[in-house]
N, C-alpha and C positions, 0 to 999 in steps of 0.2 A: 369238703362239701360247702355249698353256699346257700342252701335254702333249707335250714333245718328246723327253723322255729317260724311259725306263721300264724296270724290270726285272720278275722274277717277283715281287718283295718290295716295291718301292717305284716311285713316278712323280713327276716334278717338276711343279710348278705354275709357270708361266713369266709375267712381265710382258709382255703382248701389244705394249706399246709398245717395250720396250728388248730383249726376248728373255732377260732376266736371270732366273735362277732365284729364285723368291719363297721356296720351300720344298720339302722332299721330304716325301711322305706315303705311308703304307702301302697296298698293294693288298690290300684285305680279300676273301678268298676266300669261297666258299659256307659253308665251316664256321664262319668268322668272323661272318658274318652270321647264321647259324643260333643261335650262341651269344649275339650280341647280342639277338637276338629272344627267346630263352630267358630272358635277364636282364630284357627288357621285360615279359614275361608276369608275372614275379614283381613287378616295379615297379608294374604296372598294378593288381594286387591291393591293394597298399598304398595306392596313390595313390587309387584309388576309395573305400576305407575311411576315408580321412581326412575326406571330407565336403566341402561347399561352402565352409565358412568357412575351413578350413585350406589348401585349395587356392588359393583367392583370395589369402590372405595371401603364400603363397610365391610364386605368380606375379606379384604386385605388387613383391616384392622382386627377383625376376629382372628385371623391367622397370626397377627403379631401379639396379641393376647395369648393365645395358645402357646406361641413359642415362649413367652415370658412366664408361662405357667406349666412349661415342658416337665420340669421335675415334680411339680405337683401331681400332674396328671399321671405320670410314669409311676410314681409312689403308690397311687391310688390303684392302678392297674396291677401293680406287683401285689398289692394286698388282695385284690379280689379274685385274682387269677393264679398268684403263686409263681408266675414266671420271673426270672431274673430282672431286677431294675435296669440293667443295661438293654436288655431285649424290649422292655416296656418303652425306654426311651427312644430306641430305634424305631419301633412301632409309631410313636407319637411323631417324630420326624417325619416319617413317610405320610403320615395324616397330613401334616403341615404342608408338605410339598404338594399333595394333591389339591388341597384347598387353595393354594396359591395359583397353580395351573388353571384350575376350573374358573376361577374369578378373572383372571388375566386373559383367557381364549374365548370366553362364552360369546362375547359380541361379534368377534370374528367369525365364529363357527355358525352361529345362530341368526345372526342378524340379516335384514333383507339383503339379497343379492339378485342382479339381473340374470335372466336365463334366456339363452338363444331360442327364438320360437320356431325356427325351421321356415323353410321356403313357403309352405302352405299357409304360414301365419305371419308373414313378415310385417303385417300391419298391426301386430299385437305387441305391446310392451308386456314382458313377463317378470314377475318377482316372485321369489321364492323365499320364505322366512319360516322360523320355527317358533311358535308361540307356547308359552308355559301351560301346564296343564291345570294347575290350581294348587290342589293339596296332595302332597305325596307323603304315604305312610312307609316309614323304614322299619323294618323288623330285624334287629342286629344279632349277631352271634356273641359268644362269650370269649372264644379263643383269641380274637384280635378285636377288642371292644371298642377301639378308637379308629384304627386303620380301616378295617373293613367296611363299618356303617358310613365312614366319611366318604368312601368311594360312591356312595348314594347321595348323602346328605349334601356335600359340597357342590356336586354336580346339579343335583336338584335345585339348590337356591341360587347357583349362578344362572341357571336358565329361567329363573322368575318365579319359582314356585315357593310355597311355604311347606314346611315339613314337621310332621308329627312323628317323634322317634321312640319306638319301644325297645329299650336294650334287653339283652337277656336278664333273665331273674338272677343269674350268678354274678353280673356285673352291672348293677343298676346304678351303682355311684359313679361310674364313668359317664353314663348318660345324663346324670343330673349335673354333674360338673361342666359338661359340654354346654348344656343349656344355660347354665348360669352364666359362662364366658360370653355366649351369645347375647344374653339379656344386658350384660354390661356395656357391650360395645353398640348394640342396637336395642335401645329401650322403647322405642316408639311403639312397636308392635311385636308379638311373639312369632317371628318368622321360623324359629326351631322351638318346639316344644318336646320335653320328654315325659312320657308316661310309663310308669313303673308298675309292676305285677307279674303275674304269673301267665299261664296259657290263654287263661280267659281274657286278659287285657289285650294280648295279640290278636284274639280272633275278633274282639270287639273293633279293633282297628281295620282288620282285614275285611270284615263284613259290613262296614259302614257303606251306604250308598253315596256318601259325601266325600269319599276319598277318591282321588282321580287315577292313582296308581300306587301299586305296592311294590316295594324293593325288599325282598326277603333273602336272608342268608341262613342256612342251615340244612338239615337232612333231607334228602330226597322224600323220605316219608312225611314229614312234617310240611314240606313243600306242597305235596298233593292236597293236603288238607287245607292249607292257606289258599291254594288255586280253586279248591271246591268253594270256599266262602266268597272269594272273589268272583266266581262265575254267577253268583246269584245276582249281582248288579252289573255283569259284564265289565268289572274293573280290571284293567290289564295289569300284569305282574312281570317283573324282572326277577329271575330266581337264580341265585349262585348257592349250588348244593355241594354235596362231597365230592370226593375223587378217590382213585387208587392209582395214582400218578406212578409213572415209570421213568427211570433213568436208564439211557443206552450208553454202553462204554465200548467204543471202537478199539481195534487192535493197537493203533497208532497214538491213542489219547496219552494226554499227560496224566499218568496214573495218580501221582500224589494230589494233583488239583482235583482229579475226579473223585477219589476217595474223600477227600477234605468236603467237597461240595455235597456228595452224596449223603455223608455223615450229618452235615448241617441239615440238609433238607429232609433226613429221616428222624432226627433226634431233638433238632430245636423246638422249643416250646413243648417238650416232652411228646413230640410227635403229633400234636394236636393242631396240625395246619392242613387245611383243605387242599392246597398245592403241595404238600409234603411228599417226598420220596418214599413210596412203600414197595416198590418192586424195583431191582436192578437186573439189567441183562447185560452180561459180558462177553464179548467175543472170546472164543476159546483160547486164542493166543496169549490173551491179557488177563485171563481169569485168575490164575493162581496168584500172580503177582498183585493183582488189585485186591483180591480177598485178603492177602496178608497185610497189605497197608490198611485196609478198612477196619479189619478186626483189631489191629494193633491200636489205631486211633479209637475206636469205640471202647476197647478196654479201660481207656484213661478217663472216660466220662463218668461224672457222678451227678446223680439228681440231689436236690436239697433246696432249703429256703434261704441259705446263706449267701453271701455275696460271692463265694468261690464256686458255688454250685454251677454246673454246666446248664442245667434246666431244671425246672420246679415240679411240682406235683400233677398229678392227673386233676383236673378241676372238676370234672362231673364224676361223682363216684361210680355211677352205673357203667362208665366206660371201662373200668378196671375189670369188670368181669367178662366184657368182649376182648379185650387184650389177652387175658388169661386163657379164654377159650381158643382164641386163634392160635396161640403158642401151643397149647396142648394138642391141638388137632393136627397142627403141621408135624410135631414129634410122633405122635401116634401114627402117623401115615408114612413114616420113614425119613422125615426131615431131621437135619442135625442143627443143633444149636452150638455154633462156634464161639459166640459169645453170649453169655447168660443163659436163660431158659425159664421153665415155668416158675422157678423159685424167684425170679427177678421182679415178680410182682409183690411189692411190699407196700401195701397200702399206706399213704396215699401216693406213694412213689412206684415207678416201674424203671428198674435199671436197664440199661441198653441190652437189647437182644438181637443178634444177628444169625439168621437161619439159612441154611443151604439145603439143597436136595429136596425141595419141599414140592410136592406134587401140583400141577397147574390148576387143578380143580379143588385144592383145599381152602378152607375159609381165609387163610393167612394170605393167600394171593387173589382171591375172587372178591372178598368183602373188605370195605374200608375198616381198618384196624384202629386208626387214630390214637396211636401211642408210639413210643419209641422203640418200634421194631422194624426189621427191614428183612426182606427175602432177597437173596442174591442167586441168580441162575446163570449157568453157563449155555451159551448158545453157539452154533457154527459159524454164523455171519450175520450181518446187519439185516438182511431180509427176515431171517428167523427172529431176530429181536423185534423188529417192527411188527411182525404177525403176532407175536406173544403180547407185546406192549398193547396192541390194540384189542386184544381179546377180553373186553371188559364192557359192561354197560356204561361205565363212567367215560368221561371225556374232558377232563378239566385243563391239565397242564402236562408238561413234560420236559425232560432234561437230556441233553445229548452232550458226549464228550468225544471228541474226534480231532485229530490232527489235520484232516482234510476239509477245507472250507466247503468245497463243492458238495463232497459226500454228506457232510453234516447237514447242509441246507436241505438236499433232497430227502434225507431222513425226516427232518424236522417238518417238513411238508407232508410227509406220508403219515406221520403220526396223528391219530384221531383225537385231537385236543384243541382247545380254544388258544392255547398258548404253548410255546416251546422256547426254551433258552438253551443256547449252544455254549458249552464251555464255561458255564457259571449256573448257579441255581437260582430260578426264579428272578432273573434279572429284570424281566417285564414288569413285575409288580412295582418296581421303583421308578419305572418311566411312566409319568402321568399321561403323556401322549398317546399310549397305547391303550386299546380296549381289553377288558378283563371279563372272562365269562368262559362257560363250558358248552359241552353239547351232551346229548343223552341224559343220563340220570345226574350228570353234573350241572344241569340247568340251561337256561336259555336267556337272550338278552345280555347286554354288556353295559358294565359301568367303566368309568375312566375313559380318558380322551374324548375325541370328538364324538365318537359313537355313544359314549356315556352321557354326554350333554344332550344329544338328540333323544337319548333313552326317555328323557323327562319332558318332552316337548311334542306337540303335534305340528306337522309341516303344514304351512298354509300356503297355497298357490293363488296368485292373483294376476289377472290379465286385464290390460287397458287398451281399447282399440285408439290407435293413434291416427288412423285415416281410414276412409271408406275404400273398399277395394271389391272384387267379385265376392258376392255373398251367396254361399251355397245352402246356408241354413234358413231358408225362406221358402214359402210356397210360391213365391213369384220366380223361382228359379227356372231358366229357360234351357232347351235341349242344347241350344248352341253353347251356352255358359259351361254346361256339364261336359260337352265334347271338348272344350278347351282344356278343362281341367284333366279329363282322362288322357288327352295326349301329353300334357305335361307331366303327368305320373308315368306314363310309359317311357317318356324321354329320361327321366330322372331314375327311376327304379326298374324299369324293364330290361336293362341290359345285361347280358351274361358276364360273369366275373370269372377270370383265369388265374391259375395259381401263378 
């Protein structure tokens, strides 16, 4: 548990494994949030005026500072979330690589470029550029408290915006440390500010008429409330919500690699991963062998807070009830627990649970569990696997294991998801150049990559007439001029096209 004690002025972040207080943090009310946004607006003007080169230099220096403070950040993540230190280190490394990519590629992707005007406007010089929005509000999650928000923070800053960051109330220290590192490198203006508090603090950020965009990560239920607040001011939003991601295992897949990746995708971070594997569909020929390898590997995992533990506790206490409900519902409806069971929920930990023969309409298959559990399903072929994988309102990510490259690529394209990884788990998250985001109840918009940079800008189109030519946008236009144009259009566009 992380927010056990609170007052009107402060709240405590707690270590979910031990219950010990990690630190006290201020509850920043609407007035404090408004003041931060006002400072951000001034910072945004300065930051934008610096230009590409100076922003790049400062962001790369922030990256260097974060790299030098990697172990400090990882230890704080370990304390606030309970995840193993090495997992926290890996998360911080990924945040560093995204900050580096955004800083180095922003000008190339967003800077002014010429656009071909077409024959009808040959006398126009056309320029397209992407201008910063101003102030971006980032509302971050607790499960990956540095990596996930950095996917918005780094790209928004590289695009020329200032950022006000509201971290989860379970991981406020991570947000404060990040702002501290930014302040040390960029002392002139607060281009990144962190505001801490509970839901009201985030609501104040989302509902402000002076925020130009909100980047939200969290549940679909909360996203709808954030969107409603944003709608009052027509504030655009990019939302990364939950998932019920599937892994498909083909008959000719490397089953050892598939079992290892699926297990990591399901159990790492105690299953508290939006892009985690929650359902596995295995082609009939490989099912028994795969299940044997998966259960053997899962049986060896142990949760805990020590360095030898495979994963940590459930960070948010209320999630324990959801995990237990899903397990019990699956078993009550004919499912079998081949590893663990309902007794695996030992607060604040959940031991690995592998379920088979679970009905497709059970909560363990339909709802996001967000715990170290997995359902494994036998299917007759890949077509059935895809059909069942897509039978969900979510559409965040997916994983495919197959020995046939062509077949795997076809299945990847057919999966209803924003991202799919073949013969590895979530490799796309490590590639800063690729966009990250989902469809359906998994959200909309994209962070990361060129799409992520453009997400925090507005496209600006500029034309400049280079020389005078036939002018059709005038009341002095003649019938003869119009006839010339119509003849040219018919010649260019009126022909029939053959196969």
